[in-house]
C-alpha positions in Angstrom: 2.1 -16.3 9.1 -0.6 -17.8 7.7 -2.6 -17.1 4.0 -5.4 -16.6 5.7 -4.3 -13.4 6.2 -2.8 -12.2 3.5 -3.9 -10.1 1.1 -2.8 -7.8 -1.8 -4.7 -4.6 -3.3 -4.7 -3.9 -7.5 -6.3 -0.4 -8.8 -7.8 -1.6 -11.7 -6.0 -0.7 -15.2 -6.9 2.0 -17.6 -5.3 0.5 -20.6 -4.8 -2.8 -22.7 -1.0 -2.7 -21.3 -1.7 -1.7 -18.1 -4.0 -4.8 -17.8 -1.5 -6.6 -19.3 1.2 -6.0 -16.6 -1.5 -6.4 -14.1 -1.7 -10.2 -15.4 1.9 -10.8 -15.1 2.2 -9.1 -11.8 -1.2 -11.3 -9.7 0.6 -14.6 -11.7 3.9 -13.7 -9.6 2.0 -12.8 -6.9 -0.6 -15.4 -6.9 2.6 -17.3 -6.0 2.4 -16.7 -2.9 -1.3 -18.0 -2.1 -3.0 -15.3 -0.5 -6.4 -15.1 1.6 -7.8 -13.2 -1.7 -6.8 -9.9 -3.9 -8.9 -6.8 -3.5 -9.7 -4.0 -6.6 -10.1 -0.2 -6.1 -12.7 1.8 -6.7 -12.5 4.8 -8.7 -14.4 7.9 -7.6 -17.6 8.4 -8.6 -17.7 5.1 -9.9 -15.5 6.0 -12.8 -13.8 2.7 -13.2 -16.6 0.9 -11.5 -16.6 -1.1 -14.4 -13.0 -2.0 -14.4 -13.1 -2.9 -10.7 -15.5 -5.7 -11.5 -14.0 -6.9 -15.1 -10.5 -7.0 -12.9 -12.2 -9.5 -9.9 -14.3 -11.4 -12.5 -10.5 -12.1 -14.3 -8.8 -12.6 -11.0 -11.7 -15.2 -9.9 -11.6 -16.9 -13.4 -8.3 -17.2 -12.6 -9.0 -19.6 -9.3 -8.3 -16.4 -6.5 -10.8 -15.0 -4.3 -11.5 -11.8 -4.8 -13.1 -8.4 -3.3 -14.4 -5.7 -5.1 -14.2 -2.3 -3.1 -17.9 -0.5 -3.6 -17.7 3.2 -2.7 -21.4 5.3 -2.1 -20.6 8.7 -2.1 -22.0 10.3 -5.3 -24.3 7.1 -5.8 -28.1 6.4 -5.5 -29.1 3.3 -3.7 -30.9 1.9 -7.1 -27.0 2.3 -8.5 -25.8 0.4 -5.7 -28.6 -2.2 -5.4 -27.9 -2.9 -9.2 -24.2 -2.9 -8.5 -24.9 -5.6 -5.4 -26.8 -7.7 -8.0 -24.5 -7.8 -9.9 -21.6 -8.7 -7.7 -24.1 -11.8 -6.7 -24.6 -13.1 -9.3 -21.4 -13.7 -10.1 -20.9 -15.4 -6.7 -18.8 -12.6 -5.3 -18.8 -12.8 -1.4 -16.4 -10.5 -0.4 -16.1 -6.5 -1.0 -14.4 -3.5 0.7 -17.4 -0.6 1.7 -15.9 2.3 1.7 -17.5 6.3 1.4 -14.8 7.4 -1.8 -13.8 10.8 -2.3 -16.1 12.9 -4.5 -14.6 13.4 -8.0 -13.9 17.0 -8.1 -16.5 19.3 -9.3 -19.1 17.1 -8.3 -21.9 18.6 -6.7 -24.0 16.2 -4.3 -23.0 13.4 -2.0 -25.4 10.7 -2.9 -27.9 9.4 -1.1 -25.5 7.4 1.4 -23.1 9.9 2.8 -21.3 7.4 4.8 -20.0 4.3 4.6 -21.9 3.2 7.8 -24.5 3.9 6.1 -23.0 1.9 2.8 -22.8 -0.8 5.5 -26.0 -1.2 6.5 -27.2 -0.4 3.4 -25.6 -3.7 2.2 -26.8 -6.0 5.0 -30.8 -4.7 4.6 -30.5 -5.7 0.8 -27.8 -9.0 0.9 -28.1 -10.2 4.3 -24.9 -11.7 5.4 -24.5 -12.8 1.8 -21.3 -10.8 1.6 -18.2 -10.8 4.0 -17.8 -7.0 4.8 -14.0 -5.0 4.7 -13.9 -1.7 6.1 -11.7 1.4 6.3 -9.5 1.7 9.6 -7.5 5.0 10.0 -4.7 4.9 12.8 -3.3 8.3 12.8 -6.7 9.7 11.9 -9.1 10.1 8.8 -7.8 13.4 7.3 -11.0 14.9 7.3 -12.0 13.7 10.7 -12.8 16.5 13.0 -10.9 15.0 16.2 -9.3 11.5 16.7 -12.2 10.5 19.5 -14.9 11.4 16.4 -13.2 9.0 13.8 -13.3 6.5 16.3 -17.4 6.7 16.8 -16.9 6.6 12.9 -15.1 3.5 13.3 -17.3 1.7 15.6 -20.4 3.0 13.6 -19.3 0.9 10.9 -18.6 -2.2 12.6 -22.4 -1.5 14.5 -23.9 -1.4 11.1 -22.6 -4.5 9.9 -19.0 -4.8 9.3 -17.1 -8.7 9.1 -13.4 -6.9 9.4 -11.2 -3.6 8.3 -7.8 -2.4 6.5 -6.3 0.2 8.0 -4.6 2.8 6.0 -1.2 2.3 5.5 1.6 3.9 8.4 4.7 3.6 9.3 4.3 3.5 13.6 3.4 0.4 14.8 2.8 2.2 18.1 -0.1 4.1 16.0 -2.2 0.6 15.4 -1.8 -0.4 18.5 -3.2 2.3 20.4 -5.8 2.5 17.7 -6.8 -1.1 18.3 -6.8 -0.3 22.1 -9.4 2.7 21.9 -11.4 0.5 19.4 -11.6 -2.5 22.0 -12.4 0.2 24.9 -15.7 0.9 22.4 -16.5 -2.4 22.2 -15.5 -3.4 18.2 -13.7 -6.9 18.3 -13.6 -7.1 14.9 -10.0 -8.2 13.5 -8.3 -5.3 12.1 -5.7 -5.7 9.4 -2.9 -3.0 9.1 -2.8 -1.5 5.8 1.0 -2.0 4.5 2.5 0.3 1.6 6.0 -0.8 0.5 8.6 2.1 0.2 10.3 2.1 -3.3 9.8 5.5 -4.1 10.3 9.0 -1.7 8.9 11.4 -3.7 5.7 9.0 -4.7 5.3 8.1 -1.2 5.5 12.0 0.5 2.8 12.9 -2.2 0.8 9.9 -0.8 1.1 10.1 2.6 0.6 14.4 2.7 -3.0 13.2 0.4 -4.2 11.1 2.8 -2.8 11.9 6.2 -0.2 9.6 6.9 3.1 10.1 8.7 6.1 9.3 7.7 8.3 9.4 10.8 10.9 12.3 10.6 13.9 9.6 10.8 12.4 7.8 8.0 12.3 11.0 5.8 15.4 12.4 6.8 17.1 8.5 5.7 15.4 8.5 2.4 16.0 11.8 1.4 20.2 11.7 2.2 19.6 8.8 -0.7 19.1 11.2 -3.6 18.1 9.6 -6.7 19.8 6.4 -5.4 16.2 4.0 -6.0 18.5 0.6 -5.5 19.5 2.1 -1.8 15.6 3.8 -1.4 14.6 0.3 -2.1 16.4 -1.6 -0.1 16.3 0.6 3.0 12.6 0.5 2.0 12.2 -3.0 2.5 14.4 -2.9 5.8 11.8 -0.7 7.5 8.6 -2.2 6.3 10.0 -5.7 6.9 10.2 -4.9 10.2 7.3 -2.9 11.0 5.6 -6.2 9.5 7.2 -8.1 12.2 6.9 -6.0 15.3 2.8 -6.1 13.8 2.6 -9.5 13.7 4.5 -10.4 16.7 2.0 -8.0 18.3 -1.0 -9.7 17.0 -2.2 -8.2 14.3 -4.1 -10.7 12.7 -2.6 -10.1 9.0 -1.6 -8.3 6.2 -3.4 -6.1 3.4 -0.3 -5.3 0.5 -0.6 -1.8 -1.6 0.9 -3.7 -4.6 0.4 -0.6 -6.4 0.3 -2.9 -9.6 3.8 -4.3 -8.7 4.7 -7.2 -7.8 8.7 -6.8 -6.8 8.7 -4.7 -3.2 5.2 -6.8 -1.7 7.3 -10.6 -2.6 10.0 -9.0 -1.3 8.7 -8.6 2.0 6.9 -11.1 1.7 10.4 -13.4 1.7 11.4 -11.4 4.5 8.7 -12.6 6.8 9.1 -16.2 5.9 
């Protein structure tokens, strides 16, 4: 697997201790030579400054970094200002998302969908940014139907996205099926699978219920059978996810994007296994 295809995602730390931990994690993961690190963006801009600070720190360490930018609850003016700031720092890659409204928040903002955000970025900045968008092999939890979701994805690409990163999944067939369907709609951009290492059963089920990812029944049952034996959970998780990655790459996936959860061990272990 060439390093062009490999990226790792972090979230902005909220405390000084978290920032220190993330530096140590990054130092370990930088040894894998990923193409870039991406940094997520909090709902309603809650971590917007944290995102930029983390991205700039990564760039100072000599790595490529891509901030996430979400449009929900934001004005065009505020997004215009963020884009200008990104450009002033020489940031050339970003991940454009609709994002989730923070609870208790009224309006959706001037840009309601990721496709509108991508269109706006292109209108404002031309080809300056390499834009990644999200894809949902198992359907976005708020989509009306798989077909509807696919049309939404196609709109983001037509608006000017260069590539996509998927929500994580554990069923390779869902990814290949999604790709086939997207190609039939004329979508030709690279779609990189998002990979979530398995290290904690209760955390995984909570995340998956929230974002609509299906954990295949055999995986659920096996994880549940380990109880609190975290070593067995991690060993089994490593086998499952490494095999998934091997199958995706063998089937032509253009790379892998790891959701690191600001930890290095699981991502490093999968990477070593794939070597």
